[in-house]
C-alpha positions, 0 to 999 in steps of 0.5 A: 396467486402462484407468486404469493404461494411460491414465496410462502413456500420458500419462507416454509422451506427457509424457517424447516431449515432452520429448525432443522439446524437447531434440532427442532422440527415444526408441526402444526404451528409449534415447534418440538425438540428433535433427537438429532444433534442440531448444528449450531446451539439454541443460544447462539439462534436466539443471540443472532435472532435478537441482534436481527430484531434489534432497532438500528441504532444511530450511533456511529463509531468515531473517527480517529484520523490519525491512528494508523499513522502513529508508532510508539517511540518508546516500545514500537507498538502502534498508537491508538485513540480514544475519547475521554469525558465524551469529547476529548479525543487522545492518543495514546500507546496500545499497551500491547508489550506491557506498560509504557511510558508513552503519555496521552496526547490531546488530538489538537497537540498532536495535529499541530505538533504534525505540522513539522512532518509537512514543513520538513519537507516544505519548498520554496518557490527558488528550490522548486523551480530548481529542482523542477528543471533538474528532475526534467532534465534527469528524466529526459537523460535516463530516457535517452539511456533507456532507448539506447540501452534498449537497442543495443539489448535488442541488437544482442539478442538478434546476434545470439539468435544468429550465433545459434542458429549457425551453430545449429546448422554445423551441427547438422552439417556435422562439422561440430560433435553433438556434446560441443553443440549442446555446450554451446547452444545452453551458453548462449541460451544462458545469456539470450535469457538474461539479455530478455529479462533487462529488455523486459525490465526496461520496457516496464521502467516508468518515469514520471510524466512532467505535469506530475513532477509539477504536481508534486512540487506545487504541493510541496511549495503549499503543504503547510498551508494547506495542512493549516486551513484543513481539518483532522480527516484531510490533515491526516490525509495529506501525511500519509502522502508523504509518510508511511508512519511517524514515530511519536516520542514523549515530545518529538515526532519523527516520520518516516517519509515514502520516495521522493520525499524522503531525498527532498527532506534529506536535501532540505536538512543538508543543504545538497542538492546535486548528489555526487556521481553514481558508479553505475552509468545506467 
């Protein structure tokens, strides 16, 4: 009984609060207009009630998988999509900047054209094997250099600490004037901060694991095959793995690849896989 009364009281309290928000008051089962200004309008309240009591719709918004991936090559606006005749999906410019010459692109034709984005980073088995060897050798060399640099920086930190301690003891013993000690200690402190920052950056650096390298190269070997076997949703996911967006022209698509796919696409186009020596040894 107490539980039923409590629930009933809560409902009454909630109903009363809503009426007060509307500038109404409740008396003996009837609602009267109050004199205080309502917080929300009666019209807004009625619209909310209609929405709350409306029957749920079984209709779901259509998914446009390639939306969010494409940019108009004519005006720079986003590419959106719409349904024609109740079933045909077309992609077009949003016209956010006004009239645009971008034509409408049927989803099936657009999906076929987007295969070129995948093919431009497709690796043959021989190139994938060569890249795997180069990347793993490069990672091993980078790891060696990182370890050597870390030891060098730690040694320098210890040396700076020792110099600061020595300078401080000399100041206490009267061998160094206060102004001179402040200048030296400040200079050593700044150098210590720089060394500490570089050491922290080295600790935060992450290199790709060998298994990750192999999985990425395996993906690029099979990418066109995988793309053609998928539905539109999975094709769009694959495209978003390798590219951040694609610039859509009237008859061309220019992909903006993510790292490291940018370098792979450039090397495939140029045929040059061994880059020039970097001037920075680190």
